[in-house]
N, C-alpha and C positions, 0 to 999 in steps of 0.2 A: 892818345886813341879820340882820334875827332868821332863824331855823332855817330854818321853813318854806320863806320867802322864797329861802333860798339854795337848796335844793334845786329849788325851781318856776323859778330862774333857769337851774340846771343844764339841766334837760330843757329848755328854752327852748336852750340853748346846743347843745345836741347834738341837735335839730331840726334844726338850720342846719347843724351837721358833718352830719348823716346825710343831706338833701338834696347836699350839695356830694359827697358819697362815694359816694353809688346813684348818681349821675351819671359816675362814672368807669368804670364795669363795665356798666351799665342801656343804653348806646350799644352795645358789642357785640353784645350780642343780637339789638339791628335792624340793624346794619350790613349782610347780605343786604338785606333789607327797603330799605333808603335808597340801595342800590346801585342796584336793580331800577327805582325810582322816579324818580332824580336821573340819571340813568346816568352814575354814576362808572367809572371805570378803576381796577381793583387800585393802583396805586400813589395815585394821589388818593382812593380810600377810605379810605388810613391817613393823610389829613390830617382827616378826622372827629374823631379822636382828636390827632392832634399838636397840633392847632392848640391844641387846651383843653392839653395839657398842658404846651407850652413856656410858652407864658402864666400856669399856674397855678404850675410850679416856680421860673418865673424869679424873679415877684413875690413869693413867700414871705417870704424876708428881709425886705425893705424894706418890706410891710403889716406885719409882727410890729415891727419898728421904729415905723412911723406910730402905730401903737395905740400905744404908747410917748410917742408925743411930742402928738398929736393928741385922744389919748381913746380907750379900747378897745370900750368901746360905739358909740362914734361912728362908727370902723372898721369896725364888726361889721355895722350898720346899713347903713354905705354898700355894705357886700361884699351882702349881702342882695339891696338893690335892685338894685344892675347885675347881679346873676345873674336875680334873676326876670324885670326886662326882656329880659336876652339870652334866656333860655328861653324867652319868647315869641317870639321874633324865628326861632329855630332853629326852633321847630315850626310857626311860619310860611313858612319859607324853601322857595323854588320854584326855586332851583336851587344848582349847585355854593356859587360864590363866596360868597352870603348865607349859607349853614350851614356853612363854614368860617370868615368873618368874624365871626359871633355863637360859634362853638366860642371862638374865641378872646376874646369879651369875658366869655363866659360862665368862662372858666380866670381871667378877671380879678377877676370877681367871687367868685368861689372863693378865691382866693390872700387876697382882703379879708377873707372871713367866717372862714375857718380858720384862717389865720394869728395872730389873735389869742384865741382861744378857750380855748386850755391855760393862756397867761397869766392869762386872766381868772378861770380856775377857781382855779386857787394862790391869786390873792390874795382870793379871796372864802372859801378854806377854808382858815383857820392850822392850825387843830388837826391832827395829824400823822393821826390815822386816818380821821376824817373826808377829810382829802386822799386821803390812798390810795385810798379806796373811791369819791369822786370821779374821780380819776384814773381808774378801772378802770373805771366807767362810761363816760368818754369814750374810755377805748382798744378796752372793746366796739363802741362807734358808731361808730368813726373805721379799726376793722380788719375787722369783720363786714359792713361796708354793703357790700362788693364782693360777698359770699355773696348779700345780701338783692337787690343789684342784678341778678344772673343772673337772680334769681327775679320779681323785677316787672318787669325788661324783656320776658321771655319771657311771663308773663301780658297787660302790656298789647298787643305785638304780635302774639299769636295771637287777642286776642281783638277788639282794635280796630285800630288800626295805628302807625307809626314816629313821628308827629307826636305821640302823645298819653306816648311818655316825656318830652318836655318839657314839655308844657302840664301834665303833674301837678307840678312845680316850681311853679307857679303861684298856688293856694289853699296852700301850704306854706309859701313864701316870703314869702305876707301876712297868713299867721297869727303865724310866729315873729316879724314886724318889729314888729306891732302887741302881741304877748307879750312881746316884750325890751323896749318903750317899759314898760310896765307894771311889770314884775318886777325888771327891770335897772338899777339906779342909775347917772346920770352918774357917771364919772372924767374929774380932770381930769390930763390930758397932761403934761409938764415944757413942751412948748409945742416949736413947730415952730421957732424961732427959737434952741433949745438944743442942736437936732441936725442942722439942716436941710444936710447935707452933700448937697448937688446932685452934685457930682462923683460921690462916691460911690458914690450910689444908681443914678447912670446905669452905674459900672461893673459894678455885683454882678447888676446886673440883665442888662444886655448879656452878660454874663457866664455865668450861668446858661443864659440863653435860649439862646444859641448852645451851649453843652456838652449841653443836652437836645436841640435842631434835630441837631446832630452824633452823639449817641444813637440819635436814634428815624428819621434820616433815612441820610443816607450811610453810617455805618456797620451800620446793617440793610439796606441797600438792595444797598451796592456792597461791601463789607467792610470789615474795621479799616485796614487797610493800606493801601488804595484813597488815590488822592494827595491827593483833595477830605475823604477821612474827616481825617487826618493836619493837612492844613492847617487845615482850620476847627477841629479841636483844638487844635492850636498857637494858635490866635488865642485860643481860649476861655484857656486858660492864661496868655496875656499878659494879657487881660481881668482876670482873677486876681489876678495880682500886680501890675496894678497898684494894686485895690483895697486887697489888703493893703498897700501903700504908701502906699496914701491915708489908711488909718485907723492906720497910725500916727503921720503927720506932720500930722493933722487937728487942730484945736483940739477940734470937736463933731463928734466920728466918729460916723457912721453904725449904724456896728458894733462897739462899743467892744472890743479884742482880750482884755479882762482875762476877758471871758466863757468861754475858751478853756482859762484858765488851773487851772478847774477838773479833775481827771481825770475826775469823773462826768460833767459835761458832754460832754466830749471822748469820751470812751471809748462810754458811751451812744450816741450822735450815729453813731459809727464802728461798731459793734455794728447798729446797725439799718438803717445803708444795706448791710450784706451780709443779715442776718436777711429784712427786704424782699424784695430779689431775688428771695429763693426762695419766700417767698410767692406774691407777683406770678407769678411763674411756674409755683407750682402750678396759682393760679387758671386763669392763659391758657392752659395748654398742656393742664390736666386738662380744661378746658371741649373742646378742639380733638380730645381725644381720644375724649370721648364722644360727639362729634359725629361726627367721621369714622369712629372705629373699631365702635364700638357701637350709633350711629343716633340718639341720644338728640334728641327735639326740643329748641326753648329752654327748654320750661316745664320738661320732667323734668333739663335740668342744673342746673336753678336748684334743684329738688327735690334732686338730690343732691349736691348742697354745700351744703343745709340745716343736718345734721348738725353741721356746723364753727360757724356760727353761734348756734347751741345751746349748742353746750360753751363757746365764747368767753363766752356771756350769762351760763352760769350761772357759770362761774367769776370772772369780771372786776365783773361786779356782788354776789355775794354771799360769795365765797369768797377769791378773792385780794389783797385788803387785810387780811383777817386773816392771811394765811401772811405777807405783806409787813410786820407790825407784831412777828408773830412771830419769823421766821427773817431777815429782811433784805431789801430789794430785789433785791442780786444775789444770794442764794441762792434766791429765787423764781424769779429768771430763767433761770438755768443748768438745771434740769430741763426747763422750757417749752423750749429751744432743741434740747435734746436730744430733746424727742419731737417737736417739727416733723421737725429730722433726721431721726426714723426713720419718720414718715411718709411724706418724700420719697424716704428708702431703699424704702419698701415701695412706693413707685408704680412707683418704677422696675423691678422684678419683675412687673407687670404685665402678662397673657397679652395677645396682640391679641383672644382672645374669650372676657376676662376678665367674670365677672358682677360685678353691684354691691353685694351682700351680703356675698360670699367677698376682694373686692379694693378693691371703694372706699369701699363703708363703713368698714373699719377705719381707712384713711389719713384719712377726714374727724375721724372720731374723736381720733387720732392728732394732728392736725396742728389741730383745735381745741383741744384739751386744751391745748396746747404754747402756741398763741397768745394764751388767755386767760390764763396764767401768765406769758407772757413780755413780752408789749408794756406792760401796764401797771407793770412793775417796772422797762421802759427808760425809758417816759416819767416816770415818777418820780425815776430818776436825773436823765433828761437836765434835769429843773429844779430837781433838789435845789439848786443854789448859785447860784440865780438871785436877785438883790433883784430889790427891788418893782418898781425903776424898770427894770430888764431884763428884765421877766418875758415882756413880748411878743417881744422879741428871740429869747430863748431859744425861745418856743412857735413863730416864724417857722421859727428852725434845726431843732427836732423836725421839722415836716412837710416842710423843703427834704430834710433829708436822707432821710426817708421816699420822698418824690415823687421825688428823685434815684436811691435804690438803686433804685426799681423800675423806672424806665425804662430803667437802667442793664441790671436782670437780663433784664427782657425781649427787649431788643436781642440781649445774649449771648446767652439759652437758643432764642430763636425762632431766630436766626440757625444756633445751632450743628445744634439739632433738624430744620432746613430740610434745611441741607447733608448730614447724614447721612443722609436718608429719600433726598434726590435722588441721591444715592453710589449706594445700595442700589437703588434704580429703575433706573438706568442697569446695572447688575448684572442685570438681569431679576428682581429679587425681587419677591416677591408686593406689590400697593400696600400692603396694610393690615399687613404684616410689615414693610415698610420706613419706615413713617409710625408703626408704634410703637418700633419699635428708635431712632429719632429722639428720639421723647417718652424714651425709657428714657435715652439718655445725655443729655439736659436734664435729666433729674430728676435723674443723679446729681449733675450739676453743682451744681444747685441743695441738693441736700444738704450735697454739699462746702462749699459758701458757707455753710450755717448753721454747718458743723461749725468751719471756720474763726473765725465769728462771737463760738462758745463760747470756742474757746480765745483769741481777745483777750481775751473778757471775764474768762475765769480767769486769765488772767495780770496782768491790770491787777489785778486781786482780789487772787492771791497780792501784786505787789508794793506794794500797799495794808498788807497786813498786816505785812509786812517793814518798812515805812517807820514804822507804828506801835511796834511792836516795837523799834527802833532807839532812837526817840523816848523808850518807856518806860526801857529800860535806860541811856538817859543819864540819865532823869530820879533812876530811881536812884543810879547813879554821883554825881550833882549832890547828891541831898540828903545833908545833915550826918548825921555818925553818933550 
């Protein structure tokens, strides 16, 4: 594939990813309209989001491995088809059951589409400089799409109606599929017989879906120590344990455990779990603060977070790749995590009567700059040791840790925030002050999660330097005099 075709293919892949990422936040803005039109209860309304999230996160690892086995372009196109049809069904939904079922199907299509994209990028761009830039573009789309979704959701919901947040996917999906057939060459997978680990697939899909369900439903609704939460959590751990045992004994495992032998892969995915937990919390709780405390409408909320997108895009597309080539992915990642933590700490100090320019805008700049530095470096590290045969699996793993981190972060932060606010309201504090105090506590926890992520990254980097130093010293001692 010549140079221009590769970059055109990158645009097509990122278009597909943007459609998937937009759908994760664009729906949040329209939830009140959906509730009023279809008569959802507050608990039932959560399933409009949760049905998508459970299917999406639960199938990512399986989808990534299917890309290695059946061909990544084939899986990408299948995902686009499923997602586009499901979007049509969502827009046509006339009752609660149809919308929730279509959202689950949408999550399946989103998993198939997004799980293989990063693996395709790594195999298309072998030059380190070009690969860093391409990953930067992908990271921008994958991360900043949340802010764009808030803006797009506000525009479509206010100017048209909630149905159009789903209908808008139809032309995008069709154009992306046609373009993919033209500019992305077919790739040969290793064959389904080479890794058709059906028991492993059932175990990991069931374990991940059950884990995400436990996080977004009983844990968030009944508490982390509720009997149902602990029971489902234990069942999920048993399924995960069964999957690991299966991968150790299977002749053709679905997920070869050798992928975790790389400190880069294991460490980057662990850091991403914690980092995305903080980022997802910022968008979700920040939107609630702007709506409930400052009285912003959906369009104003989207515009308020626009600086995050601008900063991420400017850095990810133009500068982060250069910094990574000069200083390395790890040294680029740490300042990014520090800026995200600083932005979250600043948000934790915003008063109930805060102003946009004095309080929200600086947070958006800090978080956008930090994310623009951090997430491209994280993705580069997570893919750095993946072989061409395992690129799809590594790509699915990156997306899985991001989604689980986001789900876990949202559940923890939303629960803590609501508990703190309800406690203060019960003590007869003003509603605005109580809500703001709840957000403050959640933002401090989010900041702490990002600080822990940075600490783990620094610890791993220091361990790597010590190991390299020992090897160098051993080599010097072994050298002949």
